[in-house]
N, C-alpha and C positions, 0 to 999 in steps of 0.2 A: 503495499500502499503505501510507503513513506516512498519507493524507488520513485513509483509513477506518479503522486504529488513533485518529488523534486525535477520529472522531469516536464510536467507542467505548467511548472514555476519558473523552466528555465524558458522553457516556449515564450512563455507571457513576457518575460523579460526580454527576450530579443526583438520582439516586434513590438515592443510599447513603449511608447512616446515618453511619458509622462508616469508616475505613480499611481496617478488617480486614475490611467488609464489600463495601468497591469491590474488594478482594483477590479476594472470591469470587466475584462479580459476574465480574470481567473473567473471571478462571479460566473459570467456566460458559461462557464467549461463544468458549473455543479457545486462549487465549495461555497459553503457558507464561511464569512471571515470574521474574527471579534479582533480585538486588539488593534487596528490595522491604524488608528491615529496617530503617526509621527509629532512626540514631545507629548505623548501624556502618561502622566506621570503615574495614574491607576492602571494601567497595560504595560508590563515588560515586552514580551511581547505580543508579532500578529503568531493569529493562530487559523490553521487550515482545517476544516470539515469535511470528508470528502460525500458526497452521494451515499447515505444507506449506514454511514459511517456515525457511531455515540460519540468516541473521542476524538475531541481535535487533534491534531496534531502541531507541537511549536515550531517558527522556525526560527533553531538557533541554530548554535554550533553542534549543538550535543546530537543534534538531530540528523544535522545535513552537513555540517562543515562550514566552511567558512562561507557569507555570498545569503545571506538568507535570513538575519532579520531585518526589520523593516527600514532599518536605516541603509543596510547593505542592500535591500532588492534597491531601491531610490539610488544612493548612488553606483549601482550596476547598470541601470537607465541612464543617469545622466553623463555618465563616463563610463561609455564599452570597453575602452583603446587600455585602460587601466585595467580593469576587471578581466579583460583580455589574456594579458601577460599573467596576473596572478594566477589565473586557471591553468596555463601553462606551467608556469612553476612546480604546480601544485600536480600536472599530471608526470611533468620529469621526476620529480624528486620519488613520488609513488614508482614508478618501474624503476628509481636508482632502487628505492628498500628492496621491491621486489627483488629485485637482484642480486643481493646481500643476501637472501632469508638460503638455510640451510633446506638443503632436500629430506623432504619428509620419508619416514621409514618404517613402512608393515612391520608391526608386530605382528607375531600368530598367534590367535588366540587357544589357550591349554584347553581339551576338554577334561 
């Protein structure tokens, strides 16, 4: 469910002209949004609820990594070049980390 939400957020960010445009587009995809007002001290995180889903998912680093808080979404729309560089660096870091991992060894199960 989170992967689909992340893909939908990314798609809406790519085609949005403003933060308000993003909110409209993500709602058109069927999501209910709460906590979307930037600068609202009562709500720290934007939350997305997919159709048929009971619990909302926070737009937070913990759930998606960098770029999914309401402030970061707004910044990604307004400064796409900056975020392209950040995304590219993250992909390169992930690739480097993966190549450093030791191969997994399958341990036979004793019966």
